N, C-alpha and C positions, 0 to 999 in steps of 0.2 A: 526418411529425411530427418536429420537431427534438428531438434528445436533449439533456436538460439537463445542465449541468455536474455536478450532484450524482450523477446516475445513472452517470457515467463514472469516479468515484473509488472505489477499493477499497483496503483495507488487508489485507494478508496477514501473519499473525502466529501465534505460539503463546504460551500462558501460560508464564511462566518465562524468556522471552527478555527480558533486561534493557533492551533498546531499544524494545520494543513500546509501553510506556507513553509514552515520549518521542515516538514517531511519532504516536500518538493525540493527544497534546497539541499537536503541531505542526499536525496536520490541524484540530483544533478552533480553533486560533488563526487559521487561514486561512479555513476554511469555516463555522465555527460548529458547534454541537452536532449530531451525528448526520447530517451531510450526506454520508455515504459508506456503503459496504457493507463489512462486515468478514468475512473468511474465516479461521477458526481451523484451522490445519494439523492440530491434534489431533482435530478433529471428523470423524466418519465421513462426514457429508453434504457436506463441502467438495469441490467439483468438482475433478476430476483436473488440469485445466490450471493451477490455482492452486498445486498441490503442487510445482511445479518451482521455486518461489521460496523464498528464505530469509526469515527473520523479522528485522526488519519490512521488508516491501516495500510501497510505495505505488504503485499503478497509476493512471494517467490514460488513459482510452481504451484500456485493455489494455496500456499500455506503462509500464515502470518509469520513475519520474521521474528516476532517476539515469542512465538510459541503459543500465544493465546488462541483459544477456540472462538469462532464466531458464535454469537448468540442472537439475541433480539435487540441489539444495540443500535439499530438504524437511527440516523439523525441524532446521534449523541456524540459528544466529544469524548475521546478516550481520556481517562484519568491519568494514564501513564505517559501522555504526550506523544511526541514524534519519535520514532525509532532513530537511534544514533547511526552515524556512518559506520561505526564498528559493527553494530548489530546487522546492518544491511550487508556489509561485506562478508560477514560470517555466514549469513543465510545463503548468499550467492555461492560461496565456496562449498557449503554443505550440499547445495543443489547440484553442483557439478559443472 
Protein backbone atom coordinates (compact mmCIF):
# COMPACT_ATOMS: atom_id res chain seq x y z
CA UNK A 1 0.00 0.00 0.00
CA UNK A 2 1.43 3.36 -1.00
CA UNK A 3 1.78 5.90 1.78
CA UNK A 4 -0.09 9.13 1.11
CA UNK A 5 1.60 12.49 1.31
CA UNK A 6 -0.70 13.56 4.14
CA UNK A 7 0.31 10.64 6.35
CA UNK A 8 3.97 11.61 6.10
CA UNK A 9 3.68 15.21 7.30
CA UNK A 10 4.01 16.02 11.00
CA UNK A 11 4.23 19.22 13.01
CA UNK A 12 6.15 19.13 16.28
CA UNK A 13 5.42 22.14 18.50
CA UNK A 14 4.42 23.34 21.93
CA UNK A 15 1.93 26.04 22.89
CA UNK A 16 3.71 29.24 23.76
CA UNK A 17 6.29 28.95 21.01
CA UNK A 18 5.75 32.10 18.93
CA UNK A 19 6.59 30.33 15.65
CA UNK A 20 4.20 27.36 16.03
CA UNK A 21 1.18 29.25 14.65
CA UNK A 22 3.18 30.45 11.62
CA UNK A 23 4.31 26.88 10.90
CA UNK A 24 0.69 25.71 11.08
CA UNK A 25 -0.39 28.54 8.73
CA UNK A 26 2.34 27.60 6.25
CA UNK A 27 1.27 23.94 6.35
CA UNK A 28 -2.34 24.98 5.79
CA UNK A 29 -1.29 27.11 2.79
CA UNK A 30 0.54 24.16 1.21
CA UNK A 31 -1.65 21.19 2.18
CA UNK A 32 -5.04 22.50 3.21
CA UNK A 33 -6.73 22.11 6.57
CA UNK A 34 -5.76 19.19 8.80
CA UNK A 35 -3.67 17.25 6.26
CA UNK A 36 -0.90 16.53 8.78
CA UNK A 37 -0.41 15.10 12.26
CA UNK A 38 0.52 17.35 15.17
CA UNK A 39 2.69 16.37 18.14
CA UNK A 40 2.55 18.66 21.17
CA UNK A 41 5.82 18.45 23.09
CA UNK A 42 4.00 19.25 26.32
CA UNK A 43 1.58 16.31 25.96
CA UNK A 44 2.48 13.19 27.90
CA UNK A 45 1.40 10.88 25.08
CA UNK A 46 3.72 12.41 22.44
CA UNK A 47 6.11 9.62 21.38
CA UNK A 48 9.70 9.96 22.52
CA UNK A 49 11.26 10.25 19.01
CA UNK A 50 9.43 13.55 18.46
CA UNK A 51 10.77 15.01 21.72
CA UNK A 52 14.23 15.49 20.21
CA UNK A 53 12.94 18.28 17.96
CA UNK A 54 12.51 21.94 18.80
CA UNK A 55 9.33 23.89 18.12
CA UNK A 56 8.20 24.22 15.43
CA UNK A 57 9.58 21.36 13.39
CA UNK A 58 7.87 20.10 10.26
CA UNK A 59 8.74 16.54 9.31
CA UNK A 60 8.10 14.96 5.92
CA UNK A 61 8.74 11.25 5.87
CA UNK A 62 10.34 11.60 9.30
CA UNK A 63 12.88 14.18 8.12
CA UNK A 64 13.04 17.83 9.11
CA UNK A 65 12.12 19.94 6.07
CA UNK A 66 15.04 22.28 6.83
CA UNK A 67 17.55 19.43 6.86
CA UNK A 68 18.33 19.95 10.54
CA UNK A 69 19.00 16.90 12.66
CA UNK A 70 17.02 16.44 15.86
CA UNK A 71 19.02 16.78 19.02
CA UNK A 72 18.06 17.39 22.61
CA UNK A 73 16.07 20.51 21.83
CA UNK A 74 12.79 19.44 23.43
CA UNK A 75 10.65 22.28 24.76
CA UNK A 76 12.81 24.87 23.03
CA UNK A 77 11.78 27.25 20.28
CA UNK A 78 13.88 26.94 17.18
CA UNK A 79 16.05 29.95 16.44
CA UNK A 80 15.39 29.60 12.70
CA UNK A 81 11.62 30.12 13.11
CA UNK A 82 8.90 28.46 11.07
CA UNK A 83 9.76 26.74 7.77
CA UNK A 84 8.50 28.73 4.78
CA UNK A 85 5.94 27.43 2.32
CA UNK A 86 8.71 27.11 -0.28
CA UNK A 87 10.78 24.89 2.04
CA UNK A 88 7.72 22.74 2.79
CA UNK A 89 6.86 22.37 -0.91
CA UNK A 90 10.44 21.44 -1.76
CA UNK A 91 10.52 18.78 0.96
CA UNK A 92 7.24 17.31 -0.26
CA UNK A 93 8.50 17.21 -3.86
CA UNK A 94 11.77 15.58 -2.77
CA UNK A 95 9.86 12.99 -0.74
CA UNK A 96 7.90 12.01 -3.76
